[in-house]
C-alpha positions in Angstrom: 45.5 -6.9 -54.7 42.0 -8.1 -54.1 40.9 -8.9 -50.5 38.8 -12.0 -50.3 35.2 -11.5 -49.3 35.3 -13.5 -46.0 38.3 -11.3 -44.9 36.4 -8.1 -45.8 33.3 -9.4 -43.8 35.5 -10.2 -40.8 37.2 -6.8 -40.9 33.9 -5.0 -41.1 32.6 -7.0 -38.0 35.8 -6.1 -36.0 35.5 -2.4 -37.0 31.8 -2.2 -36.1 32.3 -4.0 -32.8 35.1 -1.6 -31.9 33.2 1.4 -32.8 30.2 0.5 -30.6 32.5 -0.6 -27.8 34.1 2.9 -27.9 30.7 4.6 -28.0 29.5 2.6 -25.1 32.4 3.7 -23.0 31.4 7.3 -23.5 28.0 6.8 -21.9 27.9 7.5 -18.1 27.6 4.3 -16.2 25.2 4.1 -13.3 25.1 1.1 -11.0 21.5 0.4 -9.8 21.3 -1.0 -6.3 18.2 -2.8 -4.8 16.2 -0.4 -2.6 17.3 -0.4 1.0 15.0 -2.0 3.6 13.6 0.6 5.9 13.7 -0.4 9.7 10.2 -0.1 11.2 10.9 0.6 15.0 8.2 -0.2 17.4 8.4 3.2 19.0 7.7 5.2 15.7 5.5 8.2 16.2 3.0 9.3 13.6 5.4 12.0 12.5 8.2 9.4 12.1 5.8 7.2 10.1 5.2 10.1 7.7 9.0 10.5 7.1 9.4 6.6 6.7 6.3 6.5 4.4 7.8 9.1 2.1 11.1 7.1 1.9 9.3 4.0 1.1 7.3 5.5 -1.7 10.6 6.9 -3.2 12.4 3.7 -2.8 11.1 0.2 -2.1 7.5 0.9 -2.9 8.3 2.4 -6.4 5.3 4.5 -6.1 6.7 7.5 -8.0 7.5 5.4 -11.0 3.8 6.1 -11.9 2.3 8.4 -9.5 3.1 12.2 -9.3 2.5 15.0 -6.9 1.4 18.4 -8.1 1.4 17.6 -11.9 -1.4 17.8 -14.4 -2.1 16.9 -18.0 -1.8 13.4 -19.4 -0.8 11.1 -16.4 -0.2 7.4 -16.2 -1.8 7.1 -12.8 -3.7 9.7 -10.6 -1.7 12.6 -9.2 -1.5 12.4 -5.4 -1.7 16.1 -4.6 -4.6 16.6 -2.2 -5.4 12.9 -2.2 -6.1 12.9 1.6 -9.2 15.1 1.2 -10.5 13.0 -1.7 -9.9 9.7 0.1 -12.4 10.6 2.9 -15.3 10.9 0.4 -14.2 8.8 -2.5 -16.2 5.7 -1.6 -19.4 5.7 0.7 -18.8 4.0 4.0 -15.0 4.2 3.8 -12.8 6.4 5.9 -9.6 7.8 4.5 -7.5 5.0 6.2 -9.9 2.3 4.8 -9.8 3.8 1.3 -6.0 4.0 1.3 -5.7 0.5 2.5 -8.2 -0.8 -0.1 -6.2 1.1 -2.8 -3.0 -0.6 -1.7 -4.1 -4.1 -0.9 -6.8 -4.4 -3.6 -5.9 -1.7 -6.2 -8.2 -3.0 -8.9 -11.4 -3.0 -6.7 -11.8 0.8 -7.4 -10.5 2.6 -10.5 -10.4 6.4 -10.5 -12.5 7.6 -13.4 -10.4 8.4 -16.4 -7.6 5.9 -15.6 -7.0 2.2 -16.4 -6.2 -0.5 -13.9 -2.5 -1.6 -13.7 -1.2 -0.8 -10.2 0.4 -3.8 -8.7 -0.5 -5.3 -5.4 2.5 -3.9 -3.4 2.1 -6.2 -0.3 3.1 -9.1 -2.6 6.3 -9.8 -4.5 8.1 -8.4 -6.3 7.6 -5.2 -4.2 6.4 -6.9 -1.0 5.7 -4.1 1.5 5.0 -5.3 4.9 1.7 -4.2 6.8 3.8 -1.9 8.9 5.4 -0.3 5.9 2.0 0.2 4.3 0.8 2.0 7.5 3.7 4.3 7.1 2.7 5.0 3.4 -0.8 5.7 4.6 0.5 8.1 7.2 2.4 10.0 4.5 -0.6 10.0 2.1 -2.7 11.5 4.8 -0.4 14.6 4.9 -1.2 15.3 1.2 -4.2 17.5 1.8 -4.8 16.4 5.4 -3.3 15.4 8.8 -1.7 12.1 9.6 -3.6 10.2 12.3 -2.4 6.6 11.8 -0.1 4.8 14.3 1.5 1.4 14.2 -1.5 0.3 16.3 -4.0 1.3 13.7 -6.1 -1.5 12.2 -8.1 -1.7 9.0 -10.0 -4.4 7.2 -6.9 -5.8 5.6 -4.7 -5.7 8.8 -5.3 -6.1 12.5 -2.6 -4.7 14.8 -1.3 -7.0 17.5 -3.7 -7.1 20.4 -6.3 -5.0 18.6 -9.9 -5.9 17.8 -10.6 -6.3 14.1 -12.7 -3.5 12.6 -16.2 -4.3 11.4 -16.8 -4.8 7.7 -17.5 -1.5 5.8 -21.1 -0.2 6.1 -22.4 0.1 2.6 -25.1 2.4 3.9 -22.7 4.8 5.6 -22.4 8.4 4.3 -19.1 9.3 2.5 -16.4 9.9 4.9 -18.2 8.5 7.9 -15.9 6.7 10.2 -16.4 2.9 10.6 -17.4 1.7 14.1 -15.5 -1.1 15.8 -17.5 -4.1 16.9 -16.7 -4.6 20.6 -17.6 -7.5 22.8 -20.2 -6.7 25.6 -17.5 -6.6 28.3 -15.7 -3.8 26.5 -18.9 -1.9 26.0 -19.5 -1.8 29.8 -22.3 -4.3 29.6 -22.6 -7.3 31.8 -22.4 -10.5 29.8 -25.6 -12.6 30.2 -25.3 -15.9 31.9 -26.4 -18.9 29.9 -29.9 -20.1 30.6 -30.0 -23.0 33.1 -31.2 -26.3 31.8 -33.7 -28.5 33.7 -32.5 -30.1 36.9 -32.3 -33.8 36.6 -34.7 -35.6 38.9 -34.0 -38.5 41.3 -35.0 -42.0 40.4 -38.7 -42.6 41.2 -39.7 -38.9 40.7 -42.0 -37.9 37.9 
């Protein structure tokens, strides 16, 4: 008995589909959930920020998708081991905090030699870290070869903490690693503001 060609094709499709369905069931299934939001409390200490920063880099920030710590060889993005000591001298006029902030908010503005651009701007969608979350990430990065100093009241050129005075623009003539001064109004410098110069006193009618 000869089986018609359409029937043979249909049988082959059914057997093939059944085989791949069976194989698919043998593969372990893993449900991927969106990263959990990290609550940034107003009373976080610098030590707390370091812990939160690591959690953000492992989760919501997706930093370890490309970056590594303590690895060598062919790397997609720079390894972060000892990055704190390099950040303080990487660009003239930028402190470590300013360099980290620039690397996060404007990642293509400076490319480490030997690597290509490609890091996303993580304070915008789809990652969308908040300014406070980025401060926590900076706190953690400072511990990779240095000591964390930032707090939730730390300001930099891309973010001014509530109630703080915006930092001055980076000084291009400053030496590498030199801390940037803040521009303070005269009253906060201890100076007495100068009174405005008095204008001419209007004369009475009939006076010259």
